[in-house]
Biopython code that builds the backbone (N, CA, C, O; Angstrom):
import numpy as np
from Bio.PDB.StructureBuilder import StructureBuilder

atoms = [
    (1, "MET", "N", (1.034, -1.192, 0.173)),
    (1, "MET", "CA", (-0.071, 0.452, 0.207)),
    (1, "MET", "C", (1.400, 1.335, -0.133)),
    (1, "MET", "O", (1.568, 1.933, -1.196)),
    (2, "ASP", "N", (1.858, 1.315, 0.369)),
    (2, "ASP", "CA", (3.214, 2.573, 0.096)),
    (2, "ASP", "C", (2.790, 3.314, -0.904)),
    (2, "ASP", "O", (2.497, 4.489, -0.687)),
    (3, "THR", "N", (2.648, 2.608, -2.548)),
    (3, "THR", "CA", (2.010, 3.360, -3.510)),
    (3, "THR", "C", (0.883, 4.444, -3.812)),
    (3, "THR", "O", (0.719, 5.202, -4.768)),
    (4, "PHE", "N", (0.121, 4.216, -2.557)),
    (4, "PHE", "CA", (-0.659, 5.348, -2.761)),
    (4, "PHE", "C", (-0.748, 6.122, -2.345)),
    (4, "PHE", "O", (-0.160, 6.383, -1.295)),
    (5, "PRO", "N", (-1.687, 7.065, -3.063)),
    (5, "PRO", "CA", (-0.800, 8.398, -2.152)),
    (5, "PRO", "C", (-1.500, 8.853, -1.135)),
    (5, "PRO", "O", (-2.688, 8.583, -0.960)),
    (6, "SER", "N", (-0.768, 9.619, -0.349)),
    (6, "SER", "CA", (-0.958, 9.999, 1.281)),
    (6, "SER", "C", (-3.145, 10.582, 1.199)),
    (6, "SER", "O", (-3.891, 10.379, 2.157)),
    (7, "ALA", "N", (-3.477, 11.042, 0.274)),
    (7, "ALA", "CA", (-5.118, 11.056, 0.353)),
    (7, "ALA", "C", (-5.674, 10.142, 0.569)),
    (7, "ALA", "O", (-6.266, 9.923, 1.625)),
    (8, "ILE", "N", (-5.600, 9.300, -0.513)),
    (8, "ILE", "CA", (-6.135, 7.690, -0.564)),
    (8, "ILE", "C", (-5.678, 7.047, 0.263)),
    (8, "ILE", "O", (-5.861, 5.855, 0.016)),
    (9, "ARG", "N", (-4.965, 7.274, 1.483)),
    (9, "ARG", "CA", (-4.262, 6.515, 2.237)),
    (9, "ARG", "C", (-5.488, 6.697, 3.649)),
    (9, "ARG", "O", (-6.174, 5.939, 4.335)),
    (10, "ARG", "N", (-5.273, 7.960, 3.559)),
    (10, "ARG", "CA", (-6.042, 8.390, 4.579)),
    (10, "ARG", "C", (-7.466, 8.465, 4.722)),
    (10, "ARG", "O", (-8.067, 8.709, 5.768)),
    (11, "ALA", "N", (-8.111, 8.172, 3.259)),
    (11, "ALA", "CA", (-9.505, 8.457, 3.026)),
    (11, "ALA", "C", (-9.813, 6.511, 3.675)),
    (11, "ALA", "O", (-10.690, 6.051, 4.406)),
    (12, "LEU", "N", (-8.924, 6.016, 3.144)),
    (12, "LEU", "CA", (-9.486, 4.564, 3.243)),
    (12, "LEU", "C", (-9.170, 4.099, 5.075)),
    (12, "LEU", "O", (-9.827, 3.188, 5.579)),
    (13, "ASP", "N", (-7.903, 5.013, 6.039)),
    (13, "ASP", "CA", (-8.218, 4.907, 7.097)),
    (13, "ASP", "C", (-8.996, 4.862, 7.788)),
    (13, "ASP", "O", (-9.248, 4.104, 8.725)),
    (14, "ASP", "N", (-9.924, 6.531, 6.966)),
    (14, "ASP", "CA", (-11.371, 6.768, 7.763)),
    (14, "ASP", "C", (-11.927, 5.887, 7.733)),
    (14, "ASP", "O", (-12.267, 5.653, 8.893)),
    (15, "LEU", "N", (-12.441, 4.841, 6.817)),
    (15, "LEU", "CA", (-13.348, 4.434, 6.759)),
    (15, "LEU", "C", (-14.089, 3.661, 7.985)),
    (15, "LEU", "O", (-13.322, 2.967, 8.652)),
    (16, "PRO", "N", (-15.297, 3.663, 8.347)),
    (16, "PRO", "CA", (-15.980, 2.793, 8.743)),
    (16, "PRO", "C", (-15.631, 1.656, 9.423)),
    (16, "PRO", "O", (-16.128, 0.754, 8.749)),
    (17, "PRO", "N", (-15.071, 1.166, 10.360)),
    (17, "PRO", "CA", (-14.903, -0.234, 10.941)),
    (17, "PRO", "C", (-16.088, -1.235, 10.019)),
    (17, "PRO", "O", (-15.801, -2.255, 9.393)),
    (18, "GLY", "N", (-17.276, -0.697, 10.133)),
    (18, "GLY", "CA", (-18.379, -2.270, 9.955)),
    (18, "GLY", "C", (-19.408, -1.641, 9.028)),
    (18, "GLY", "O", (-19.147, -0.494, 8.666)),
    (19, "LEU", "N", (-20.707, -2.277, 8.512)),
    (19, "LEU", "CA", (-21.684, -2.305, 8.013)),
    (19, "LEU", "C", (-21.921, -1.018, 8.802)),
    (19, "LEU", "O", (-21.539, 0.144, 8.665)),
    (20, "ASP", "N", (-22.788, -1.739, 9.787)),
    (20, "ASP", "CA", (-23.738, -0.644, 10.499)),
    (20, "ASP", "C", (-23.293, 0.695, 10.359)),
    (20, "ASP", "O", (-23.945, 1.467, 9.656)),
    (21, "GLU", "N", (-21.990, 1.164, 11.096)),
    (21, "GLU", "CA", (-21.613, 2.284, 11.242)),
    (21, "GLU", "C", (-21.125, 3.306, 9.706)),
    (21, "GLU", "O", (-20.897, 4.514, 9.644)),
    (22, "THR", "N", (-21.097, 2.329, 8.685)),
    (22, "THR", "CA", (-21.126, 2.826, 6.989)),
    (22, "THR", "C", (-22.753, 3.195, 7.096)),
    (22, "THR", "O", (-22.792, 4.364, 7.478)),
    (23, "TYR", "N", (-24.098, 2.695, 6.921)),
    (23, "TYR", "CA", (-24.835, 3.106, 6.689)),
    (23, "TYR", "C", (-25.052, 3.878, 7.441)),
    (23, "TYR", "O", (-25.885, 4.606, 6.900)),
    (24, "ASP", "N", (-24.784, 4.362, 8.716)),
    (24, "ASP", "CA", (-24.696, 5.380, 9.847)),
    (24, "ASP", "C", (-24.267, 6.417, 9.189)),
    (24, "ASP", "O", (-24.983, 7.418, 9.220)),
    (25, "ARG", "N", (-23.003, 6.461, 8.426)),
    (25, "ARG", "CA", (-22.268, 7.487, 8.132)),
    (25, "ARG", "C", (-23.181, 8.429, 6.956)),
    (25, "ARG", "O", (-23.451, 9.624, 7.076)),
    (26, "ILE", "N", (-23.690, 7.226, 5.417)),
    (26, "ILE", "CA", (-24.531, 7.852, 4.927)),
    (26, "ILE", "C", (-25.607, 8.429, 5.233)),
    (26, "ILE", "O", (-25.805, 9.482, 4.628)),
    (27, "LEU", "N", (-26.716, 7.970, 6.282)),
    (27, "LEU", "CA", (-27.246, 8.107, 6.847)),
    (27, "LEU", "C", (-27.308, 9.818, 7.050)),
    (27, "LEU", "O", (-28.098, 10.627, 6.565)),
    (28, "GLN", "N", (-26.271, 9.998, 7.868)),
    (28, "GLN", "CA", (-25.834, 11.299, 8.298)),
    (28, "GLN", "C", (-26.095, 12.384, 7.477)),
    (28, "GLN", "O", (-26.720, 13.407, 7.755)),
    (29, "GLY", "N", (-25.224, 11.868, 5.794)),
    (29, "GLY", "CA", (-24.900, 12.570, 5.137)),
    (29, "GLY", "C", (-26.339, 13.198, 4.434)),
    (29, "GLY", "O", (-26.281, 14.169, 3.678)),
    (30, "ILE", "N", (-27.217, 12.742, 4.666)),
    (30, "ILE", "CA", (-28.394, 13.310, 3.947)),
    (30, "ILE", "C", (-28.613, 14.603, 4.186)),
    (30, "ILE", "O", (-28.597, 14.804, 5.401)),
    (31, "PRO", "N", (-28.761, 15.325, 3.722)),
    (31, "PRO", "CA", (-29.302, 16.744, 3.776)),
    (31, "PRO", "C", (-30.188, 16.734, 4.980)),
    (31, "PRO", "O", (-30.610, 15.603, 5.225)),
    (32, "GLN", "N", (-30.674, 17.851, 5.966)),
    (32, "GLN", "CA", (-31.538, 17.807, 6.732)),
    (32, "GLN", "C", (-32.985, 17.794, 6.454)),
    (32, "GLN", "O", (-33.984, 17.287, 6.964)),
    (33, "ALA", "N", (-32.678, 18.638, 5.328)),
    (33, "ALA", "CA", (-34.317, 19.204, 4.892)),
    (33, "ALA", "C", (-34.574, 17.743, 4.141)),
    (33, "ALA", "O", (-35.290, 18.237, 3.270)),
    (34, "ARG", "N", (-34.553, 16.379, 3.805)),
    (34, "ARG", "CA", (-34.734, 15.674, 3.073)),
    (34, "ARG", "C", (-34.787, 14.311, 4.010)),
    (34, "ARG", "O", (-35.530, 13.398, 3.649)),
    (35, "GLN", "N", (-34.075, 14.189, 5.095)),
    (35, "GLN", "CA", (-34.252, 13.301, 5.864)),
    (35, "GLN", "C", (-35.756, 12.547, 6.430)),
    (35, "GLN", "O", (-36.056, 11.364, 6.588)),
    (36, "LYS", "N", (-36.349, 13.546, 6.596)),
    (36, "LYS", "CA", (-38.107, 13.559, 6.448)),
    (36, "LYS", "C", (-38.584, 12.283, 5.343)),
    (36, "LYS", "O", (-39.249, 11.254, 5.456)),
    (37, "PHE", "N", (-37.898, 12.925, 4.301)),
    (37, "PHE", "CA", (-38.731, 11.982, 2.931)),
    (37, "PHE", "C", (-37.884, 10.690, 3.040)),
    (37, "PHE", "O", (-38.473, 9.613, 2.947)),
    (38, "ALA", "N", (-36.491, 10.720, 3.236)),
    (38, "ALA", "CA", (-35.683, 9.717, 3.039)),
    (38, "ALA", "C", (-36.380, 8.955, 3.899)),
    (38, "ALA", "O", (-37.152, 8.289, 3.209)),
    (39, "ARG", "N", (-36.533, 8.677, 5.119)),
    (39, "ARG", "CA", (-37.253, 8.000, 6.390)),
    (39, "ARG", "C", (-38.098, 7.725, 5.589)),
    (39, "ARG", "O", (-37.671, 6.791, 4.911)),
    (40, "ARG", "N", (-39.202, 8.056, 5.238)),
    (40, "ARG", "CA", (-40.768, 7.863, 4.912)),
    (40, "ARG", "C", (-40.618, 6.611, 3.022)),
    (40, "ARG", "O", (-41.368, 5.793, 2.490)),
    (41, "LEU", "N", (-39.487, 7.082, 2.750)),
    (41, "LEU", "CA", (-39.459, 5.747, 1.417)),
    (41, "LEU", "C", (-38.508, 4.639, 1.966)),
    (41, "LEU", "O", (-38.399, 3.532, 1.438)),
    (42, "PHE", "N", (-37.807, 5.057, 3.113)),
    (42, "PHE", "CA", (-37.415, 3.729, 3.699)),
    (42, "PHE", "C", (-38.059, 2.625, 4.093)),
    (42, "PHE", "O", (-37.830, 1.429, 3.917)),
    (43, "ALA", "N", (-39.527, 3.654, 5.071)),
    (43, "ALA", "CA", (-40.062, 2.705, 5.327)),
    (43, "ALA", "C", (-41.343, 2.379, 4.662)),
    (43, "ALA", "O", (-41.924, 1.505, 5.306)),
    (44, "CYS", "N", (-41.813, 2.648, 3.911)),
    (44, "CYS", "CA", (-42.439, 2.122, 2.157)),
    (44, "CYS", "C", (-41.934, 0.908, 1.726)),
    (44, "CYS", "O", (-42.493, -0.143, 1.412)),
    (45, "LEU", "N", (-40.368, 1.364, 1.782)),
    (45, "LEU", "CA", (-39.466, -0.175, 1.318)),
    (45, "LEU", "C", (-39.172, -0.797, 2.004)),
    (45, "LEU", "O", (-39.064, -1.914, 1.497)),
    (46, "SER", "N", (-38.883, -0.795, 3.204)),
    (46, "SER", "CA", (-39.091, -2.121, 3.905)),
    (46, "SER", "C", (-40.496, -2.731, 4.454)),
    (46, "SER", "O", (-40.746, -3.827, 4.956)),
    (47, "GLU", "N", (-41.245, -1.704, 4.194)),
    (47, "GLU", "CA", (-42.765, -2.874, 4.693)),
    (47, "GLU", "C", (-43.225, -2.848, 3.396)),
    (47, "GLU", "O", (-44.413, -2.556, 3.531)),
    (48, "SER", "N", (-42.976, -2.991, 2.094)),
    (48, "SER", "CA", (-43.187, -3.564, 1.134)),
    (48, "SER", "C", (-43.298, -4.958, 0.826)),
    (48, "SER", "O", (-42.214, -5.534, 0.919)),
    (49, "PHE", "N", (-44.553, -5.911, 0.385)),
    (49, "PHE", "CA", (-44.367, -7.094, 0.094)),
    (49, "PHE", "C", (-44.406, -7.227, -1.146)),
    (49, "PHE", "O", (-44.876, -8.273, -1.595)),
    (50, "ARG", "N", (-43.848, -6.050, -2.178)),
    (50, "ARG", "CA", (-43.577, -6.422, -3.524)),
    (50, "ARG", "C", (-43.145, -5.627, -3.807)),
    (50, "ARG", "O", (-43.453, -4.582, -3.233)),
    (51, "PRO", "N", (-41.942, -5.601, -5.099)),
    (51, "PRO", "CA", (-41.103, -4.206, -5.666)),
    (51, "PRO", "C", (-42.095, -3.408, -5.716)),
    (51, "PRO", "O", (-43.315, -3.540, -5.804)),
    (52, "LEU", "N", (-41.105, -2.236, -5.621)),
    (52, "LEU", "CA", (-42.257, -0.841, -5.205)),
    (52, "LEU", "C", (-41.499, 0.103, -6.842)),
    (52, "LEU", "O", (-40.310, 0.367, -7.026)),
    (53, "GLY", "N", (-42.742, 0.430, -7.830)),
    (53, "GLY", "CA", (-41.738, 1.726, -8.657)),
    (53, "GLY", "C", (-41.690, 2.751, -8.442)),
    (53, "GLY", "O", (-42.437, 3.633, -8.017)),
    (54, "VAL", "N", (-40.556, 2.619, -8.817)),
    (54, "VAL", "CA", (-40.708, 4.388, -8.674)),
    (54, "VAL", "C", (-41.674, 5.566, -8.904)),
    (54, "VAL", "O", (-41.658, 6.522, -8.129)),
    (55, "GLU", "N", (-42.266, 5.530, -9.644)),
    (55, "GLU", "CA", (-43.733, 6.798, -9.739)),
    (55, "GLU", "C", (-44.452, 6.202, -8.513)),
    (55, "GLU", "O", (-45.012, 7.049, -7.816)),
    (56, "GLU", "N", (-44.570, 4.737, -8.043)),
    (56, "GLU", "CA", (-45.502, 4.987, -7.072)),
    (56, "GLU", "C", (-44.779, 4.996, -5.984)),
    (56, "GLU", "O", (-45.284, 4.880, -4.867)),
    (57, "LEU", "N", (-43.246, 5.165, -6.241)),
    (57, "LEU", "CA", (-42.735, 5.624, -4.249)),
    (57, "LEU", "C", (-42.798, 7.070, -4.348)),
    (57, "LEU", "O", (-43.341, 7.708, -3.446)),
    (58, "ALA", "N", (-42.374, 7.554, -5.197)),
    (58, "ALA", "CA", (-42.414, 9.280, -5.655)),
    (58, "ALA", "C", (-43.755, 9.528, -5.203)),
    (58, "ALA", "O", (-43.748, 10.688, -4.793)),
    (59, "GLU", "N", (-44.813, 9.073, -5.077)),
    (59, "GLU", "CA", (-46.057, 9.378, -4.406)),
    (59, "GLU", "C", (-46.034, 10.178, -3.066)),
    (59, "GLU", "O", (-46.393, 11.304, -2.722)),
    (60, "ILE", "N", (-45.352, 8.914, -2.355)),
    (60, "ILE", "CA", (-44.934, 9.571, -1.184)),
    (60, "ILE", "C", (-44.904, 10.559, -0.689)),
    (60, "ILE", "O", (-45.561, 10.950, 0.275)),
    (61, "LEU", "N", (-43.645, 11.421, -1.675)),
    (61, "LEU", "CA", (-43.578, 12.643, -1.269)),
    (61, "LEU", "C", (-44.443, 13.286, -1.481)),
    (61, "LEU", "O", (-44.433, 14.262, -0.729)),
    (62, "ALA", "N", (-45.705, 13.275, -2.513)),
    (62, "ALA", "CA", (-46.870, 14.208, -2.057)),
    (62, "ALA", "C", (-48.110, 14.524, -1.398)),
    (62, "ALA", "O", (-49.186, 15.011, -1.746)),
    (63, "ILE", "N", (-47.365, 13.879, 0.177)),
    (63, "ILE", "CA", (-48.462, 12.806, 0.969)),
    (63, "ILE", "C", (-47.925, 13.859, 2.355)),
    (63, "ILE", "O", (-46.816, 13.659, 2.851)),
    (64, "GLU", "N", (-48.729, 14.830, 2.818)),
    (64, "GLU", "CA", (-48.257, 15.478, 4.112)),
    (64, "GLU", "C", (-48.326, 14.391, 5.363)),
    (64, "GLU", "O", (-49.484, 14.680, 5.668)),
    (65, "PHE", "N", (-48.031, 13.536, 6.159)),
    (65, "PHE", "CA", (-48.670, 13.337, 7.361)),
    (65, "PHE", "C", (-48.485, 14.158, 8.670)),
    (65, "PHE", "O", (-48.545, 13.811, 9.850)),
    (66, "ASP", "N", (-48.282, 15.161, 8.179)),
    (66, "ASP", "CA", (-47.263, 16.007, 9.552)),
    (66, "ASP", "C", (-48.769, 16.817, 10.139)),
    (66, "ASP", "O", (-48.888, 17.193, 11.306)),
    (67, "VAL", "N", (-49.649, 16.956, 9.275)),
    (67, "VAL", "CA", (-50.743, 17.632, 9.275)),
    (67, "VAL", "C", (-52.121, 17.463, 9.821)),
    (67, "VAL", "O", (-52.818, 17.219, 8.837)),
    (68, "GLY", "N", (-52.912, 17.468, 10.955)),
    (68, "GLY", "CA", (-54.079, 17.110, 11.579)),
    (68, "GLY", "C", (-54.140, 15.043, 11.291)),
    (68, "GLY", "O", (-53.385, 14.356, 10.604)),
    (69, "ALA", "N", (-54.969, 14.750, 11.876)),
    (69, "ALA", "CA", (-55.184, 13.190, 11.916)),
    (69, "ALA", "C", (-54.999, 12.599, 10.841)),
    (69, "ALA", "O", (-54.441, 11.502, 10.827)),
    (70, "HIS", "N", (-55.440, 13.219, 9.693)),
    (70, "HIS", "CA", (-54.940, 12.285, 8.451)),
    (70, "HIS", "C", (-54.468, 12.654, 7.805)),
    (70, "HIS", "O", (-54.578, 13.852, 7.545)),
    (71, "PRO", "N", (-53.537, 11.724, 7.058)),
    (71, "PRO", "CA", (-52.823, 12.590, 5.675)),
    (71, "PRO", "C", (-53.025, 13.373, 4.817)),
    (71, "PRO", "O", (-53.852, 14.082, 5.390)),
    (72, "SER", "N", (-52.920, 13.725, 4.023)),
    (72, "SER", "CA", (-52.952, 14.997, 3.484)),
    (72, "SER", "C", (-52.609, 14.991, 1.707)),
    (72, "SER", "O", (-51.641, 15.731, 1.536)),
    (73, "TYR", "N", (-52.883, 14.655, 0.943)),
    (73, "TYR", "CA", (-52.352, 14.527, -0.385)),
    (73, "TYR", "C", (-52.871, 15.330, -1.145)),
    (73, "TYR", "O", (-54.077, 15.412, -1.377)),
    (74, "ASP", "N", (-51.645, 16.274, -1.793)),
    (74, "ASP", "CA", (-51.595, 17.352, -2.701)),
    (74, "ASP", "C", (-50.821, 16.848, -4.156)),
    (74, "ASP", "O", (-49.626, 16.553, -4.143)),
    (75, "VAL", "N", (-51.537, 16.794, -5.242)),
    (75, "VAL", "CA", (-50.977, 16.292, -6.837)),
    (75, "VAL", "C", (-49.632, 17.502, -6.907)),
    (75, "VAL", "O", (-48.419, 17.373, -6.746)),
    (76, "ASN", "N", (-50.306, 18.426, -7.153)),
    (76, "ASN", "CA", (-49.282, 19.106, -6.694)),
    (76, "ASN", "C", (-47.740, 19.763, -6.053)),
    (76, "ASN", "O", (-47.060, 20.775, -6.222)),
    (77, "TRP", "N", (-47.683, 18.480, -5.213)),
    (77, "TRP", "CA", (-46.514, 17.975, -4.312)),
    (77, "TRP", "C", (-45.580, 17.049, -5.125)),
    (77, "TRP", "O", (-44.411, 16.714, -4.934)),
    (78, "ARG", "N", (-46.327, 16.794, -5.935)),
    (78, "ARG", "CA", (-46.019, 15.332, -6.733)),
    (78, "ARG", "C", (-43.904, 15.426, -7.630)),
    (78, "ARG", "O", (-43.427, 16.497, -8.004)),
    (79, "PRO", "N", (-43.504, 14.719, -7.682)),
    (79, "PRO", "CA", (-42.332, 15.242, -8.074)),
    (79, "PRO", "C", (-42.091, 15.512, -9.752)),
    (79, "PRO", "O", (-41.917, 14.476, -10.395)),
    (80, "GLU", "N", (-42.068, 16.512, -10.357)),
    (80, "GLU", "CA", (-41.868, 16.414, -11.856)),
    (80, "GLU", "C", (-40.672, 15.347, -12.507)),
    (80, "GLU", "O", (-40.772, 14.864, -13.635)),
    (81, "ASP", "N", (-39.526, 15.079, -11.571)),
    (81, "ASP", "CA", (-38.444, 14.096, -12.299)),
    (81, "ASP", "C", (-38.535, 12.819, -11.049)),
    (81, "ASP", "O", (-37.608, 12.769, -10.241)),
    (82, "PRO", "N", (-40.157, 11.396, -10.896)),
    (82, "PRO", "CA", (-40.067, 10.936, -9.965)),
    (82, "PRO", "C", (-38.456, 9.865, -9.686)),
    (82, "PRO", "O", (-38.508, 9.114, -8.713)),
    (83, "GLU", "N", (-37.526, 9.856, -10.286)),
    (83, "GLU", "CA", (-36.650, 8.585, -10.535)),
    (83, "GLU", "C", (-35.353, 9.755, -9.436)),
    (83, "GLU", "O", (-34.633, 9.293, -8.550)),
    (84, "GLU", "N", (-35.390, 11.161, -9.824)),
    (84, "GLU", "CA", (-34.590, 12.165, -9.416)),
    (84, "GLU", "C", (-34.582, 12.461, -7.825)),
    (84, "GLU", "O", (-33.583, 12.485, -7.106)),
    (85, "ALA", "N", (-35.664, 12.639, -7.516)),
    (85, "ALA", "CA", (-36.581, 12.907, -6.540)),
    (85, "ALA", "C", (-35.844, 10.821, -5.137)),
    (85, "ALA", "O", (-35.116, 10.415, -4.231)),
    (86, "VAL", "N", (-36.522, 10.587, -5.803)),
    (86, "VAL", "CA", (-36.748, 9.424, -4.800)),
    (86, "VAL", "C", (-34.899, 9.395, -5.093)),
    (86, "VAL", "O", (-34.365, 9.727, -4.035)),
    (87, "SER", "N", (-34.365, 9.248, -5.644)),
    (87, "SER", "CA", (-32.585, 9.401, -5.776)),
    (87, "SER", "C", (-32.066, 9.778, -4.991)),
    (87, "SER", "O", (-31.356, 9.139, -4.215)),
    (88, "SER", "N", (-32.342, 11.202, -4.988)),
    (88, "SER", "CA", (-32.001, 12.753, -4.670)),
    (88, "SER", "C", (-32.051, 12.213, -3.156)),
    (88, "SER", "O", (-30.956, 11.907, -2.685)),
    (89, "ALA", "N", (-33.199, 12.052, -2.319)),
    (89, "ALA", "CA", (-33.994, 11.758, -0.885)),
    (89, "ALA", "C", (-32.909, 10.647, -0.394)),
    (89, "ALA", "O", (-32.259, 10.826, 0.636)),
    (90, "CYS", "N", (-32.803, 9.826, -0.967)),
    (90, "CYS", "CA", (-32.233, 8.255, -0.271)),
    (90, "CYS", "C", (-31.334, 7.975, -0.227)),
    (90, "CYS", "O", (-31.023, 6.884, 0.250)),
    (91, "SER", "N", (-30.085, 9.211, -0.923)),
    (91, "SER", "CA", (-28.247, 9.205, -0.805)),
    (91, "SER", "C", (-28.146, 7.540, -1.974)),
    (91, "SER", "O", (-28.762, 6.893, -2.821)),
    (92, "SER", "N", (-27.011, 7.593, -1.256)),
    (92, "SER", "CA", (-26.710, 6.037, -1.804)),
    (92, "SER", "C", (-27.034, 4.781, -1.355)),
    (92, "SER", "O", (-26.193, 3.883, -1.395)),
    (93, "LEU", "N", (-28.632, 4.522, -0.746)),
    (93, "LEU", "CA", (-29.281, 3.555, -0.126)),
    (93, "LEU", "C", (-30.053, 2.622, -1.041)),
    (93, "LEU", "O", (-30.362, 1.433, -0.974)),
    (94, "ILE", "N", (-30.249, 3.589, -1.913)),
    (94, "ILE", "CA", (-31.113, 2.564, -2.624)),
    (94, "ILE", "C", (-30.682, 2.330, -4.167)),
    (94, "ILE", "O", (-29.719, 3.028, -4.485)),
    (95, "ILE", "N", (-31.120, 1.610, -5.053)),
    (95, "ILE", "CA", (-31.076, 2.056, -6.538)),
    (95, "ILE", "C", (-32.341, 1.810, -7.204)),
    (95, "ILE", "O", (-33.364, 1.381, -6.670)),
    (96, "ILE", "N", (-32.185, 2.103, -8.352)),
    (96, "ILE", "CA", (-33.324, 2.191, -9.082)),
    (96, "ILE", "C", (-33.190, 1.325, -10.474)),
    (96, "ILE", "O", (-32.772, 1.867, -11.497)),
    (97, "VAL", "N", (-33.632, -0.270, -10.434)),
    (97, "VAL", "CA", (-33.351, -1.295, -11.499)),
    (97, "VAL", "C", (-34.394, -1.259, -12.607)),
    (97, "VAL", "O", (-35.374, -0.526, -12.468)),
    (98, "ASN", "N", (-34.226, -2.089, -13.823)),
    (98, "ASN", "CA", (-35.276, -2.612, -14.550)),
    (98, "ASN", "C", (-35.645, -4.010, -13.956)),
    (98, "ASN", "O", (-34.859, -4.791, -13.419)),
    (99, "VAL", "N", (-37.104, -4.197, -14.168)),
    (99, "VAL", "CA", (-37.545, -5.136, -13.682)),
    (99, "VAL", "C", (-38.593, -5.033, -15.260)),
    (99, "VAL", "O", (-38.905, -3.934, -15.720)),
    (100, "ASP", "N", (-38.937, -6.085, -15.788)),
    (100, "ASP", "CA", (-39.497, -6.664, -16.718)),
    (100, "ASP", "C", (-40.258, -5.156, -17.396)),
    (100, "ASP", "O", (-41.446, -4.856, -17.514)),
    (101, "GLY", "N", (-39.279, -4.577, -17.677)),
    (101, "GLY", "CA", (-39.814, -3.329, -18.449)),
    (101, "GLY", "C", (-40.361, -2.126, -17.568)),
    (101, "GLY", "O", (-41.010, -1.188, -18.029)),
    (102, "SER", "N", (-40.018, -2.278, -16.280)),
    (102, "SER", "CA", (-40.435, -1.028, -15.063)),
    (102, "SER", "C", (-39.553, -1.140, -14.286)),
    (102, "SER", "O", (-39.062, -2.127, -13.738)),
    (103, "ARG", "N", (-39.193, 0.682, -14.201)),
    (103, "ARG", "CA", (-38.259, 1.020, -13.223)),
    (103, "ARG", "C", (-38.739, 1.061, -11.542)),
    (103, "ARG", "O", (-39.403, 1.925, -10.970)),
    (104, "VAL", "N", (-37.982, -0.540, -10.849)),
    (104, "VAL", "CA", (-38.166, -0.426, -9.727)),
    (104, "VAL", "C", (-37.396, -0.457, -8.571)),
    (104, "VAL", "O", (-36.644, -1.412, -8.376)),
    (105, "VAL", "N", (-37.471, 0.347, -7.877)),
    (105, "VAL", "CA", (-36.624, 0.822, -6.534)),
    (105, "VAL", "C", (-36.441, -0.380, -5.493)),
    (105, "VAL", "O", (-37.273, -1.269, -5.307)),
    (106, "GLN", "N", (-35.373, -0.270, -4.935)),
    (106, "GLN", "CA", (-34.955, -1.659, -4.017)),
    (106, "GLN", "C", (-33.732, -1.073, -3.501)),
    (106, "GLN", "O", (-33.007, -0.354, -4.189)),
    (107, "PHE", "N", (-33.408, -1.496, -1.819)),
    (107, "PHE", "CA", (-32.633, -1.101, -1.063)),
    (107, "PHE", "C", (-30.762, -1.110, -1.995)),
    (107, "PHE", "O", (-30.734, -1.465, -3.173)),
    (108, "SER", "N", (-30.083, -0.899, -1.634)),
    (108, "SER", "CA", (-28.226, -1.105, -2.551)),
    (108, "SER", "C", (-28.351, -2.204, -2.441)),
    (108, "SER", "O", (-28.634, -2.939, -3.387)),
    (109, "HIS", "N", (-28.135, -2.669, -1.013)),
    (109, "HIS", "CA", (-27.219, -4.157, -0.467)),
    (109, "HIS", "C", (-28.172, -4.938, -1.170)),
    (109, "HIS", "O", (-27.702, -5.970, -1.649)),
    (110, "PHE", "N", (-29.981, -4.635, -1.464)),
    (110, "PHE", "CA", (-30.542, -5.998, -1.662)),
    (110, "PHE", "C", (-30.299, -6.637, -2.539)),
    (110, "PHE", "O", (-29.959, -6.102, -3.594)),
    (111, "ARG", "N", (-30.400, -8.247, -2.396)),
    (111, "ARG", "CA", (-30.130, -8.625, -3.569)),
    (111, "ARG", "C", (-31.032, -10.532, -3.944)),
    (111, "ARG", "O", (-30.678, -11.547, -3.346)),
    (112, "SER", "N", (-32.079, -10.503, -4.952)),
    (112, "SER", "CA", (-32.781, -11.502, -5.153)),
    (112, "SER", "C", (-33.160, -11.989, -6.204)),
    (112, "SER", "O", (-33.291, -11.141, -7.087)),
    (113, "LYS", "N", (-33.450, -13.238, -6.562)),
    (113, "LYS", "CA", (-33.509, -14.273, -7.794)),
    (113, "LYS", "C", (-34.391, -13.447, -8.435)),
    (113, "LYS", "O", (-34.349, -12.895, -9.535)),
    (114, "ASN", "N", (-35.398, -13.463, -7.330)),
    (114, "ASN", "CA", (-36.963, -12.677, -8.036)),
    (114, "ASN", "C", (-36.534, -10.921, -8.674)),
    (114, "ASN", "O", (-37.497, -10.548, -9.344)),
    (115, "ILE", "N", (-35.804, -10.201, -8.655)),
    (115, "ILE", "CA", (-35.722, -9.240, -8.848)),
    (115, "ILE", "C", (-34.377, -9.011, -9.706)),
    (115, "ILE", "O", (-34.061, -7.877, -10.068)),
]
sb = StructureBuilder()
sb.init_structure("model")
sb.init_model(0)
sb.init_chain("A")
sb.init_seg("    ")
for serial, (resi, resn, name, xyz) in enumerate(atoms, 1):
    if name == "N":
        sb.init_residue(resn, " ", resi, " ")
    sb.init_atom(name, np.array(xyz, "f"), 0.0, 1.0, " ", f" {name:<3s}", serial, name[0])
structure = sb.get_structure()
C-alpha cells in the first residue's frame, strides 16, 4: 500500500469499521431537509410485500403526514422527475433497476433471484 497517495490512504484509514457504521455515516450525510422524506421512503421500501415502482414510491413525497389526524395528498407536490426525487432523497442507500420493463426501487444492498 505504500504506492497509494497519502490522501487515498487517509480516506481508506477513515472508513467506518463495519456495515452498521457505514450506513450510519451515509444516513448522517443526507441533508436535514431531505431526512423526513428519506425516512418515509425507507419505511415504504422495508414494509412493502412487493417491489415498488419509482413512480408509485415518489407519490409518497406528495403526502403530508404531519398535519391533522389524516394525511393530506396534494397532486401539486408530485415530483416532476420521480426517479431523481427518490434518488436524491435516499442517497446511495437505494438503487433503481429495470424489472420486466419497469423501473423498480430497492435497497442498494438487496439482491434477490426474483428481481
